[in-house]
Each structure stands twice: as structure tokens, then as C-alpha cells.
C-alpha positions in Angstrom: 76.9 175.0 120.4 76.8 178.0 122.7 76.0 175.9 125.8 78.8 173.5 124.9 81.3 176.3 124.8 79.9 177.7 128.1 80.2 174.2 129.7 83.8 173.9 128.4 84.6 177.3 130.0 83.0 176.1 133.3 85.0 172.9 133.2 88.3 174.8 132.5 87.6 177.2 135.4 86.6 174.3 137.7 89.8 172.4 136.8 91.9 175.5 137.3 90.3 176.2 140.7 90.8 172.5 141.6 94.4 172.7 140.5 95.1 175.7 142.6 93.3 174.2 145.6 95.4 171.0 145.2 98.6 173.1 145.1 97.6 174.9 148.2 96.9 171.6 150.0 100.2 170.1 149.0 102.0 173.2 150.1 100.3 173.1 153.5 101.2 169.4 153.9 104.8 170.2 153.1 104.9 173.1 155.5 103.4 170.9 158.2 105.9 168.1 157.6 108.8 170.7 157.7 107.5 172.1 161.0 107.2 168.7 162.5 110.7 167.8 161.3 112.1 171.0 162.9 110.3 170.3 166.1 111.7 166.7 166.1 115.3 168.0 165.6 114.8 170.5 168.4 113.5 167.8 170.8 116.4 165.5 169.8 118.9 168.3 170.7 117.2 168.9 174.0 117.1 165.2 174.8 120.8 164.9 174.1 121.5 167.9 176.3 119.4 166.5 179.1 121.1 163.1 178.9 124.5 164.9 179.1 123.3 166.8 182.2 122.0 163.6 183.8 125.5 162.0 183.2 127.2 165.0 184.9 124.8 165.0 187.8 125.2 161.2 188.2 129.0 161.6 188.3 128.7 164.4 190.9 126.4 162.3 193.0 128.8 159.4 193.0 131.7 161.7 193.9 129.7 163.3 196.8 128.6 159.9 198.0 132.3 158.8 198.2 133.2 162.0 200.0 130.4 161.4 202.5 131.4 157.8 202.9 135.0 158.8 203.6 133.9 161.5 206.0 131.6 159.2 207.9 134.6 157.0 208.7 136.4 159.8 210.6 133.5 162.0 211.8 133.6 162.2 215.6 130.0 163.3 215.8 128.8 160.1 214.2 130.6 158.0 216.8 129.5 160.1 219.8 127.1 158.6 222.3 125.0 161.8 222.6 121.5 161.5 221.2 121.1 164.1 218.5 117.3 163.6 218.1 116.7 166.6 220.3 118.6 169.9 219.8 122.1 169.2 221.3 123.6 171.5 223.9 126.8 173.1 222.9 128.7 171.5 225.8 127.5 168.0 224.6 128.8 168.7 221.1 132.2 169.8 222.4 132.5 166.7 224.5 132.4 164.6 221.3 135.0 166.6 219.4 138.6 165.6 219.6 140.7 167.7 221.9 
């Protein structure tokens, strides 16, 4: 009878210990899931922000390309016969500019 009571106590302690360990494990899993969700939300916000920045930079690039294209039509240096591969002399540059 004494051994049976001792075994029952051991079982109760083991079950309690197991219950506490299971609670700890579930809590850790929940914390891990919460952390992953927070990281996901943060990355989504960063992604949205970066997409917005890409849009702005794309618009700026289009605008600057148009400005350059318009400028190329009227730029006297682009229509000059002087070869600009070497460093141009100042008098060669001024000969291409409108007077």
C-alpha cells in the first residue's frame, strides 16, 4: 500500500512537471509565431516603402530623360564637328557655341 501511494505521488509530480513543460513549450511557440508575424509586418512595410521609392525614381528618370532628349535637339556642342574624344581646347569649344 505504501509503494502504491508513493507511485501515485510520483505520477502526480511527473504529470505536473510534464504539464508545466508543455505550457512552457506552447508559450515559446506562441512567442516565436508572434515574433515572425512582427518581422513579416515590418518587411511588408519596408517593401511598400521601397516600391514607392522605385516609383518616384522611375518618374524622375523619365523626366530627366525627356529633359536630356529636348536638350540634345538644341545643344550646339552635340552638332559641332570638333572631336571631343581628346580634351578640347577652349578656342575649339567657343567656335561651336552660337555667337
